[in-house]
PyMOL Python script that loads the backbone (N, CA, C, O; Angstrom):
from pymol import cmd

cmd.read_pdbstr("""\
ATOM      1  N   MET A   1      50.621  95.598  56.322  1.00  0.00           N
ATOM      2  CA  MET A   1      51.077  94.910  55.364  1.00  0.00           C
ATOM      3  C   MET A   1      51.414  93.387  56.227  1.00  0.00           C
ATOM      4  O   MET A   1      50.784  92.336  56.107  1.00  0.00           O
ATOM      5  N   PHE A   2      52.574  93.646  57.090  1.00  0.00           N
ATOM      6  CA  PHE A   2      52.728  92.453  57.934  1.00  0.00           C
ATOM      7  C   PHE A   2      51.517  91.393  58.081  1.00  0.00           C
ATOM      8  O   PHE A   2      51.581  90.177  57.898  1.00  0.00           O
ATOM      9  N   GLU A   3      50.443  92.134  58.442  1.00  0.00           N
ATOM     10  CA  GLU A   3      49.167  91.185  58.708  1.00  0.00           C
ATOM     11  C   GLU A   3      48.617  90.699  57.666  1.00  0.00           C
ATOM     12  O   GLU A   3      47.943  89.715  57.970  1.00  0.00           O
ATOM     13  N   ALA A   4      48.586  91.011  56.219  1.00  0.00           N
ATOM     14  CA  ALA A   4      48.398  90.732  55.130  1.00  0.00           C
ATOM     15  C   ALA A   4      49.118  89.641  54.880  1.00  0.00           C
ATOM     16  O   ALA A   4      48.617  88.527  54.729  1.00  0.00           O
ATOM     17  N   ALA A   5      50.345  89.897  54.820  1.00  0.00           N
ATOM     18  CA  ALA A   5      51.295  88.402  54.690  1.00  0.00           C
ATOM     19  C   ALA A   5      50.972  87.791  55.191  1.00  0.00           C
ATOM     20  O   ALA A   5      50.442  86.841  54.617  1.00  0.00           O
ATOM     21  N   LYS A   6      51.005  87.803  56.510  1.00  0.00           N
ATOM     22  CA  LYS A   6      50.430  86.721  57.522  1.00  0.00           C
ATOM     23  C   LYS A   6      49.996  85.692  56.819  1.00  0.00           C
ATOM     24  O   LYS A   6      50.569  84.636  56.549  1.00  0.00           O
ATOM     25  N   TYR A   7      48.152  86.361  56.332  1.00  0.00           N
ATOM     26  CA  TYR A   7      47.483  85.511  55.792  1.00  0.00           C
ATOM     27  C   TYR A   7      47.625  85.278  54.651  1.00  0.00           C
ATOM     28  O   TYR A   7      47.078  84.206  54.396  1.00  0.00           O
ATOM     29  N   TYR A   8      48.157  85.794  53.648  1.00  0.00           N
ATOM     30  CA  TYR A   8      48.451  85.070  52.417  1.00  0.00           C
ATOM     31  C   TYR A   8      49.633  84.065  52.791  1.00  0.00           C
ATOM     32  O   TYR A   8      49.698  82.897  52.407  1.00  0.00           O
ATOM     33  N   ASN A   9      50.304  84.540  53.384  1.00  0.00           N
ATOM     34  CA  ASN A   9      51.306  82.784  53.396  1.00  0.00           C
ATOM     35  C   ASN A   9      50.403  81.434  53.805  1.00  0.00           C
ATOM     36  O   ASN A   9      50.343  80.284  53.369  1.00  0.00           O
ATOM     37  N   ALA A  10      49.639  82.284  55.022  1.00  0.00           N
ATOM     38  CA  ALA A  10      49.027  80.912  55.384  1.00  0.00           C
ATOM     39  C   ALA A  10      48.041  79.943  54.553  1.00  0.00           C
ATOM     40  O   ALA A  10      47.866  78.729  54.662  1.00  0.00           O
ATOM     41  N   PHE A  11      47.393  80.994  53.592  1.00  0.00           N
ATOM     42  CA  PHE A  11      46.740  80.536  52.163  1.00  0.00           C
ATOM     43  C   PHE A  11      47.750  79.615  51.276  1.00  0.00           C
ATOM     44  O   PHE A  11      47.453  78.519  50.802  1.00  0.00           O
ATOM     45  N   TRP A  12      49.071  80.316  51.139  1.00  0.00           N
ATOM     46  CA  TRP A  12      49.934  79.953  49.837  1.00  0.00           C
ATOM     47  C   TRP A  12      50.468  78.596  50.271  1.00  0.00           C
ATOM     48  O   TRP A  12      50.558  77.575  49.590  1.00  0.00           O
ATOM     49  N   PHE A  13      50.789  78.782  51.478  1.00  0.00           N
ATOM     50  CA  PHE A  13      51.357  77.194  52.266  1.00  0.00           C
ATOM     51  C   PHE A  13      50.625  76.907  53.590  1.00  0.00           C
ATOM     52  O   PHE A  13      50.996  77.210  54.724  1.00  0.00           O
ATOM     53  N   PRO A  14      49.584  76.303  53.237  1.00  0.00           N
ATOM     54  CA  PRO A  14      48.776  75.842  54.395  1.00  0.00           C
ATOM     55  C   PRO A  14      49.103  74.853  55.014  1.00  0.00           C
ATOM     56  O   PRO A  14      48.647  74.839  56.157  1.00  0.00           O
ATOM     57  N   SER A  15      49.835  73.828  54.685  1.00  0.00           N
ATOM     58  CA  SER A  15      50.239  72.696  55.823  1.00  0.00           C
ATOM     59  C   SER A  15      51.567  73.064  56.784  1.00  0.00           C
ATOM     60  O   SER A  15      51.963  72.397  57.739  1.00  0.00           O
ATOM     61  N   ASN A  16      52.132  74.288  56.275  1.00  0.00           N
ATOM     62  CA  ASN A  16      52.929  74.779  56.961  1.00  0.00           C
ATOM     63  C   ASN A  16      52.511  75.770  57.941  1.00  0.00           C
ATOM     64  O   ASN A  16      53.036  75.670  59.050  1.00  0.00           O
ATOM     65  N   TYR A  17      51.589  76.799  57.735  1.00  0.00           N
ATOM     66  CA  TYR A  17      51.028  77.304  58.599  1.00  0.00           C
ATOM     67  C   TYR A  17      50.322  76.591  59.576  1.00  0.00           C
ATOM     68  O   TYR A  17      50.384  76.824  60.783  1.00  0.00           O
ATOM     69  N   TYR A  18      49.476  75.496  58.902  1.00  0.00           N
ATOM     70  CA  TYR A  18      49.033  74.710  59.962  1.00  0.00           C
ATOM     71  C   TYR A  18      49.762  74.312  61.273  1.00  0.00           C
ATOM     72  O   TYR A  18      49.357  74.223  62.433  1.00  0.00           O
ATOM     73  N   ASP A  19      50.880  74.119  60.743  1.00  0.00           N
ATOM     74  CA  ASP A  19      51.724  73.220  61.586  1.00  0.00           C
ATOM     75  C   ASP A  19      52.351  74.389  62.533  1.00  0.00           C
ATOM     76  O   ASP A  19      52.729  74.160  63.682  1.00  0.00           O
ATOM     77  N   LEU A  20      52.416  75.634  61.933  1.00  0.00           N
ATOM     78  CA  LEU A  20      52.855  76.536  63.073  1.00  0.00           C
ATOM     79  C   LEU A  20      51.616  77.026  63.826  1.00  0.00           C
ATOM     80  O   LEU A  20      52.046  77.370  64.927  1.00  0.00           O
ATOM     81  N   ALA A  21      50.545  77.192  63.796  1.00  0.00           N
ATOM     82  CA  ALA A  21      49.198  77.394  64.476  1.00  0.00           C
ATOM     83  C   ALA A  21      49.392  76.298  65.791  1.00  0.00           C
ATOM     84  O   ALA A  21      49.314  76.473  67.007  1.00  0.00           O
ATOM     85  N   LEU A  22      49.712  74.954  64.866  1.00  0.00           N
ATOM     86  CA  LEU A  22      49.799  73.700  66.048  1.00  0.00           C
ATOM     87  C   LEU A  22      50.842  74.107  67.178  1.00  0.00           C
ATOM     88  O   LEU A  22      50.563  73.971  68.370  1.00  0.00           O
ATOM     89  N   TYR A  23      51.923  74.556  66.788  1.00  0.00           N
ATOM     90  CA  TYR A  23      53.234  74.934  67.454  1.00  0.00           C
ATOM     91  C   TYR A  23      52.644  76.228  68.369  1.00  0.00           C
ATOM     92  O   TYR A  23      52.424  75.879  69.529  1.00  0.00           O
ATOM     93  N   PHE A  24      52.385  77.447  68.131  1.00  0.00           N
ATOM     94  CA  PHE A  24      52.050  78.369  68.952  1.00  0.00           C
ATOM     95  C   PHE A  24      50.945  77.801  69.982  1.00  0.00           C
ATOM     96  O   PHE A  24      51.178  77.717  71.188  1.00  0.00           O
ATOM     97  N   LYS A  25      49.527  77.359  69.302  1.00  0.00           N
ATOM     98  CA  LYS A  25      48.990  76.757  70.265  1.00  0.00           C
ATOM     99  C   LYS A  25      49.249  75.780  71.638  1.00  0.00           C
ATOM    100  O   LYS A  25      48.785  75.702  72.776  1.00  0.00           O
ATOM    101  N   ASN A  26      50.253  75.103  70.843  1.00  0.00           N
ATOM    102  CA  ASN A  26      50.831  73.923  72.264  1.00  0.00           C
ATOM    103  C   ASN A  26      51.954  74.548  73.023  1.00  0.00           C
ATOM    104  O   ASN A  26      51.982  74.661  74.248  1.00  0.00           O
ATOM    105  N   LYS A  27      52.722  74.879  72.329  1.00  0.00           N
ATOM    106  CA  LYS A  27      54.119  75.823  73.277  1.00  0.00           C
ATOM    107  C   LYS A  27      53.548  76.925  73.739  1.00  0.00           C
ATOM    108  O   LYS A  27      53.650  76.954  74.965  1.00  0.00           O
ATOM    109  N   GLU A  28      52.973  77.877  73.294  1.00  0.00           N
ATOM    110  CA  GLU A  28      52.542  79.011  73.922  1.00  0.00           C
ATOM    111  C   GLU A  28      50.962  79.640  74.318  1.00  0.00           C
ATOM    112  O   GLU A  28      50.702  80.752  74.777  1.00  0.00           O
ATOM    113  N   GLY A  29      50.046  78.550  73.980  1.00  0.00           N
ATOM    114  CA  GLY A  29      48.687  78.716  74.393  1.00  0.00           C
ATOM    115  C   GLY A  29      48.202  79.740  73.775  1.00  0.00           C
ATOM    116  O   GLY A  29      47.326  80.442  74.281  1.00  0.00           O
ATOM    117  N   LYS A  30      48.804  79.995  72.381  1.00  0.00           N
ATOM    118  CA  LYS A  30      47.967  81.274  71.595  1.00  0.00           C
ATOM    119  C   LYS A  30      47.524  80.814  70.339  1.00  0.00           C
ATOM    120  O   LYS A  30      48.302  80.217  69.596  1.00  0.00           O
ATOM    121  N   ASN A  31      46.370  81.029  70.032  1.00  0.00           N
ATOM    122  CA  ASN A  31      45.519  80.785  68.367  1.00  0.00           C
ATOM    123  C   ASN A  31      46.764  81.898  67.702  1.00  0.00           C
ATOM    124  O   ASN A  31      47.547  82.777  68.063  1.00  0.00           O
ATOM    125  N   PHE A  32      46.296  81.134  66.457  1.00  0.00           N
ATOM    126  CA  PHE A  32      47.199  81.609  65.073  1.00  0.00           C
ATOM    127  C   PHE A  32      47.266  83.682  65.222  1.00  0.00           C
ATOM    128  O   PHE A  32      48.184  84.494  65.105  1.00  0.00           O
ATOM    129  N   SER A  33      45.550  83.821  65.570  1.00  0.00           N
ATOM    130  CA  SER A  33      45.267  85.320  64.939  1.00  0.00           C
ATOM    131  C   SER A  33      46.281  86.075  66.495  1.00  0.00           C
ATOM    132  O   SER A  33      46.757  87.210  66.463  1.00  0.00           O
ATOM    133  N   GLN A  34      46.391  85.255  67.543  1.00  0.00           N
ATOM    134  CA  GLN A  34      47.077  86.221  68.562  1.00  0.00           C
ATOM    135  C   GLN A  34      48.646  86.250  68.389  1.00  0.00           C
ATOM    136  O   GLN A  34      49.296  87.071  69.036  1.00  0.00           O
ATOM    137  N   VAL A  35      49.172  85.498  67.652  1.00  0.00           N
ATOM    138  CA  VAL A  35      50.705  85.686  67.578  1.00  0.00           C
ATOM    139  C   VAL A  35      50.909  87.084  66.291  1.00  0.00           C
ATOM    140  O   VAL A  35      50.128  87.429  65.405  1.00  0.00           O
ATOM    141  N   SER A  36      51.913  87.488  66.564  1.00  0.00           N
ATOM    142  CA  SER A  36      51.835  88.852  65.913  1.00  0.00           C
ATOM    143  C   SER A  36      52.697  88.122  64.363  1.00  0.00           C
ATOM    144  O   SER A  36      53.426  87.135  64.257  1.00  0.00           O
ATOM    145  N   ALA A  37      52.213  89.115  63.345  1.00  0.00           N
ATOM    146  CA  ALA A  37      52.649  89.206  61.900  1.00  0.00           C
ATOM    147  C   ALA A  37      53.809  89.074  61.722  1.00  0.00           C
ATOM    148  O   ALA A  37      54.275  88.247  60.938  1.00  0.00           O
ATOM    149  N   GLU A  38      54.605  90.007  62.544  1.00  0.00           N
ATOM    150  CA  GLU A  38      56.190  90.350  62.375  1.00  0.00           C
ATOM    151  C   GLU A  38      56.724  88.619  62.683  1.00  0.00           C
ATOM    152  O   GLU A  38      57.314  87.861  61.914  1.00  0.00           O
ATOM    153  N   LYS A  39      56.152  88.333  64.410  1.00  0.00           N
ATOM    154  CA  LYS A  39      56.981  86.797  64.520  1.00  0.00           C
ATOM    155  C   LYS A  39      56.758  85.744  63.653  1.00  0.00           C
ATOM    156  O   LYS A  39      57.683  85.012  63.301  1.00  0.00           O
ATOM    157  N   ILE A  40      55.490  85.580  63.233  1.00  0.00           N
ATOM    158  CA  ILE A  40      55.484  84.197  62.464  1.00  0.00           C
ATOM    159  C   ILE A  40      56.062  84.720  61.070  1.00  0.00           C
ATOM    160  O   ILE A  40      56.619  83.821  60.441  1.00  0.00           O
ATOM    161  N   LEU A  41      56.059  85.669  60.594  1.00  0.00           N
ATOM    162  CA  LEU A  41      57.064  86.365  59.116  1.00  0.00           C
ATOM    163  C   LEU A  41      58.337  86.121  59.432  1.00  0.00           C
ATOM    164  O   LEU A  41      59.018  85.743  58.479  1.00  0.00           O
ATOM    165  N   SER A  42      59.059  86.245  60.799  1.00  0.00           N
ATOM    166  CA  SER A  42      60.594  86.077  60.657  1.00  0.00           C
ATOM    167  C   SER A  42      60.788  84.795  60.198  1.00  0.00           C
ATOM    168  O   SER A  42      60.004  83.876  59.965  1.00  0.00           O
ATOM    169  N   LYS A  43      62.517  84.959  60.075  1.00  0.00           N
ATOM    170  CA  LYS A  43      63.204  83.769  59.671  1.00  0.00           C
ATOM    171  C   LYS A  43      62.933  82.608  60.371  1.00  0.00           C
ATOM    172  O   LYS A  43      62.916  81.527  59.782  1.00  0.00           O
ATOM    173  N   ASP A  44      62.660  82.725  61.888  1.00  0.00           N
ATOM    174  CA  ASP A  44      62.592  81.758  62.981  1.00  0.00           C
ATOM    175  C   ASP A  44      61.593  81.123  62.665  1.00  0.00           C
ATOM    176  O   ASP A  44      61.670  79.951  63.032  1.00  0.00           O
ATOM    177  N   PHE A  45      60.422  81.448  61.993  1.00  0.00           N
ATOM    178  CA  PHE A  45      59.359  80.385  61.537  1.00  0.00           C
ATOM    179  C   PHE A  45      58.939  80.376  60.275  1.00  0.00           C
ATOM    180  O   PHE A  45      58.598  79.308  59.768  1.00  0.00           O
ATOM    181  N   SER A  46      58.895  81.553  59.566  1.00  0.00           N
ATOM    182  CA  SER A  46      58.675  81.177  57.873  1.00  0.00           C
ATOM    183  C   SER A  46      59.662  81.019  57.176  1.00  0.00           C
ATOM    184  O   SER A  46      59.539  81.694  56.154  1.00  0.00           O
ATOM    185  N   SER A  47      61.077  80.178  57.216  1.00  0.00           N
ATOM    186  CA  SER A  47      62.427  80.264  56.265  1.00  0.00           C
ATOM    187  C   SER A  47      62.101  78.128  56.574  1.00  0.00           C
ATOM    188  O   SER A  47      61.616  77.573  57.559  1.00  0.00           O
ATOM    189  N   ALA A  48      62.408  77.772  55.807  1.00  0.00           N
ATOM    190  CA  ALA A  48      62.419  76.241  56.073  1.00  0.00           C
ATOM    191  C   ALA A  48      62.968  75.793  57.382  1.00  0.00           C
ATOM    192  O   ALA A  48      62.622  74.982  58.241  1.00  0.00           O
ATOM    193  N   SER A  49      63.967  76.636  57.210  1.00  0.00           N
ATOM    194  CA  SER A  49      64.682  75.863  58.431  1.00  0.00           C
ATOM    195  C   SER A  49      63.881  76.327  59.662  1.00  0.00           C
ATOM    196  O   SER A  49      63.634  75.474  60.514  1.00  0.00           O
ATOM    197  N   GLY A  50      63.574  77.224  59.794  1.00  0.00           N
ATOM    198  CA  GLY A  50      62.290  77.882  61.088  1.00  0.00           C
ATOM    199  C   GLY A  50      61.155  76.818  60.873  1.00  0.00           C
ATOM    200  O   GLY A  50      61.044  76.021  61.805  1.00  0.00           O
ATOM    201  N   TRP A  51      60.358  76.671  59.901  1.00  0.00           N
ATOM    202  CA  TRP A  51      59.259  75.805  60.022  1.00  0.00           C
ATOM    203  C   TRP A  51      59.847  74.452  60.204  1.00  0.00           C
ATOM    204  O   TRP A  51      59.028  73.660  60.669  1.00  0.00           O
ATOM    205  N   GLN A  52      60.887  74.011  60.001  1.00  0.00           N
ATOM    206  CA  GLN A  52      61.772  72.611  60.150  1.00  0.00           C
ATOM    207  C   GLN A  52      61.693  72.127  61.822  1.00  0.00           C
ATOM    208  O   GLN A  52      61.444  71.008  62.270  1.00  0.00           O
ATOM    209  N   ILE A  53      62.087  73.753  62.756  1.00  0.00           N
ATOM    210  CA  ILE A  53      62.438  73.290  63.765  1.00  0.00           C
ATOM    211  C   ILE A  53      61.027  73.096  64.602  1.00  0.00           C
ATOM    212  O   ILE A  53      60.705  72.294  65.479  1.00  0.00           O
ATOM    213  N   ALA A  54      60.271  74.262  63.903  1.00  0.00           N
ATOM    214  CA  ALA A  54      58.687  74.140  64.428  1.00  0.00           C
ATOM    215  C   ALA A  54      58.177  72.508  64.434  1.00  0.00           C
ATOM    216  O   ALA A  54      57.920  71.893  65.469  1.00  0.00           O
ATOM    217  N   LYS A  55      58.097  72.003  63.210  1.00  0.00           N
ATOM    218  CA  LYS A  55      57.680  70.537  63.498  1.00  0.00           C
ATOM    219  C   LYS A  55      57.974  69.604  63.961  1.00  0.00           C
ATOM    220  O   LYS A  55      57.257  68.664  64.302  1.00  0.00           O
ATOM    221  N   LYS A  56      59.789  69.808  64.091  1.00  0.00           N
ATOM    222  CA  LYS A  56      60.332  68.600  64.904  1.00  0.00           C
ATOM    223  C   LYS A  56      59.966  68.571  66.123  1.00  0.00           C
ATOM    224  O   LYS A  56      59.901  67.509  66.742  1.00  0.00           O
ATOM    225  N   TRP A  57      59.601  70.003  66.776  1.00  0.00           N
ATOM    226  CA  TRP A  57      58.882  70.185  68.263  1.00  0.00           C
ATOM    227  C   TRP A  57      57.627  69.345  68.352  1.00  0.00           C
ATOM    228  O   TRP A  57      57.352  68.401  69.093  1.00  0.00           O
ATOM    229  N   LEU A  58      57.016  69.881  67.499  1.00  0.00           N
ATOM    230  CA  LEU A  58      55.564  68.829  66.956  1.00  0.00           C
ATOM    231  C   LEU A  58      55.845  67.257  67.364  1.00  0.00           C
ATOM    232  O   LEU A  58      55.498  66.568  68.324  1.00  0.00           O
ATOM    233  N   ILE A  59      56.469  67.067  66.434  1.00  0.00           N
ATOM    234  CA  ILE A  59      56.733  65.421  66.167  1.00  0.00           C
ATOM    235  C   ILE A  59      57.770  65.068  67.761  1.00  0.00           C
ATOM    236  O   ILE A  59      57.448  64.101  68.451  1.00  0.00           O
ATOM    237  N   ASP A  60      58.515  65.622  68.017  1.00  0.00           N
ATOM    238  CA  ASP A  60      59.023  65.212  69.487  1.00  0.00           C
ATOM    239  C   ASP A  60      57.946  65.021  70.670  1.00  0.00           C
ATOM    240  O   ASP A  60      58.027  64.012  71.370  1.00  0.00           O
ATOM    241  N   LYS A  61      56.874  66.040  70.917  1.00  0.00           N
ATOM    242  CA  LYS A  61      55.791  66.090  71.619  1.00  0.00           C
ATOM    243  C   LYS A  61      54.773  65.004  71.298  1.00  0.00           C
ATOM    244  O   LYS A  61      53.805  64.830  72.038  1.00  0.00           O
ATOM    245  N   GLY A  62      54.971  64.294  70.238  1.00  0.00           N
ATOM    246  CA  GLY A  62      53.644  63.369  69.937  1.00  0.00           C
ATOM    247  C   GLY A  62      52.714  64.076  69.457  1.00  0.00           C
ATOM    248  O   GLY A  62      51.704  63.380  69.560  1.00  0.00           O
ATOM    249  N   ILE A  63      52.321  65.517  68.768  1.00  0.00           N
ATOM    250  CA  ILE A  63      51.539  66.260  68.399  1.00  0.00           C
ATOM    251  C   ILE A  63      51.087  65.850  67.099  1.00  0.00           C
ATOM    252  O   ILE A  63      49.963  65.561  66.687  1.00  0.00           O
ATOM    253  N   VAL A  64      52.369  65.896  66.468  1.00  0.00           N
ATOM    254  CA  VAL A  64      51.914  65.350  64.927  1.00  0.00           C
ATOM    255  C   VAL A  64      52.887  64.085  64.849  1.00  0.00           C
ATOM    256  O   VAL A  64      53.714  63.831  65.725  1.00  0.00           O
ATOM    257  N   GLN A  65      52.657  63.194  63.501  1.00  0.00           N
ATOM    258  CA  GLN A  65      53.452  62.510  63.507  1.00  0.00           C
ATOM    259  C   GLN A  65      54.401  62.529  62.164  1.00  0.00           C
ATOM    260  O   GLN A  65      53.950  62.938  61.094  1.00  0.00           O
ATOM    261  N   GLN A  66      55.824  62.028  62.309  1.00  0.00           N
ATOM    262  CA  GLN A  66      56.453  62.201  61.232  1.00  0.00           C
ATOM    263  C   GLN A  66      56.120  61.650  59.799  1.00  0.00           C
ATOM    264  O   GLN A  66      55.809  60.461  59.733  1.00  0.00           O
ATOM    265  N   PRO A  67      56.152  62.359  58.700  1.00  0.00           N
ATOM    266  CA  PRO A  67      55.540  62.144  57.641  1.00  0.00           C
ATOM    267  C   PRO A  67      56.245  60.964  56.878  1.00  0.00           C
ATOM    268  O   PRO A  67      57.462  60.920  56.694  1.00  0.00           O
ATOM    269  N   PRO A  68      55.207  59.859  56.384  1.00  0.00           N
ATOM    270  CA  PRO A  68      55.969  58.992  55.669  1.00  0.00           C
ATOM    271  C   PRO A  68      57.327  59.192  54.767  1.00  0.00           C
ATOM    272  O   PRO A  68      57.252  60.324  54.288  1.00  0.00           O
ATOM    273  N   LYS A  69      58.376  58.636  54.400  1.00  0.00           N
ATOM    274  CA  LYS A  69      59.469  58.633  53.605  1.00  0.00           C
ATOM    275  C   LYS A  69      59.079  58.393  52.213  1.00  0.00           C
ATOM    276  O   LYS A  69      58.413  57.382  51.990  1.00  0.00           O
ATOM    277  N   THR A  70      59.431  59.262  51.127  1.00  0.00           N
ATOM    278  CA  THR A  70      58.867  58.705  50.106  1.00  0.00           C
ATOM    279  C   THR A  70      60.231  59.062  49.090  1.00  0.00           C
ATOM    280  O   THR A  70      60.984  60.024  49.234  1.00  0.00           O
ATOM    281  N   GLY A  71      60.298  58.218  48.247  1.00  0.00           N
ATOM    282  CA  GLY A  71      61.870  58.233  47.409  1.00  0.00           C
ATOM    283  C   GLY A  71      61.733  59.138  46.369  1.00  0.00           C
ATOM    284  O   GLY A  71      62.603  59.144  45.497  1.00  0.00           O
ATOM    285  N   GLY A  72      60.687  59.992  46.297  1.00  0.00           N
ATOM    286  CA  GLY A  72      60.123  60.813  44.896  1.00  0.00           C
ATOM    287  C   GLY A  72      60.724  62.193  45.060  1.00  0.00           C
ATOM    288  O   GLY A  72      60.684  62.571  46.231  1.00  0.00           O
ATOM    289  N   GLY A  73      61.369  63.206  44.058  1.00  0.00           N
ATOM    290  CA  GLY A  73      61.452  64.274  43.777  1.00  0.00           C
ATOM    291  C   GLY A  73      61.004  64.796  42.989  1.00  0.00           C
ATOM    292  O   GLY A  73      60.237  64.261  42.189  1.00  0.00           O
ATOM    293  N   CYS A  74      61.453  66.418  42.953  1.00  0.00           N
ATOM    294  CA  CYS A  74      60.601  67.262  41.739  1.00  0.00           C
ATOM    295  C   CYS A  74      60.502  66.640  40.128  1.00  0.00           C
ATOM    296  O   CYS A  74      59.658  67.029  39.320  1.00  0.00           O
ATOM    297  N   GLY A  75      61.473  65.664  39.860  1.00  0.00           N
ATOM    298  CA  GLY A  75      61.641  65.230  38.719  1.00  0.00           C
ATOM    299  C   GLY A  75      62.058  66.510  37.881  1.00  0.00           C
ATOM    300  O   GLY A  75      62.095  66.089  36.725  1.00  0.00           O
ATOM    301  N   VAL A  76      62.266  67.352  37.871  1.00  0.00           N
ATOM    302  CA  VAL A  76      62.357  68.713  36.744  1.00  0.00           C
ATOM    303  C   VAL A  76      64.078  68.492  36.470  1.00  0.00           C
ATOM    304  O   VAL A  76      64.683  69.242  35.704  1.00  0.00           O
TER     305      VAL A  76
END
""", "prot")
cmd.dss("prot")
cmd.show_as("cartoon", "prot")
cmd.util.cbc("prot")
cmd.orient("prot")
């Protein structure tokens, strides 16, 4: 079940999981498929705060750029 959820989440949140794949490749030398589903689905990575920590690490290392700031919101 964890393995299915890992790939379902990657499909549902592609940019977040792309960042996580980059994080694991650059920090641990592992491909996305090599990282355990339990680890990726943990609150340390699959929560908003966990993903932000991984994204900040990528930005700080110059692997990805900080996205541009926009003034928009959801407008609902």
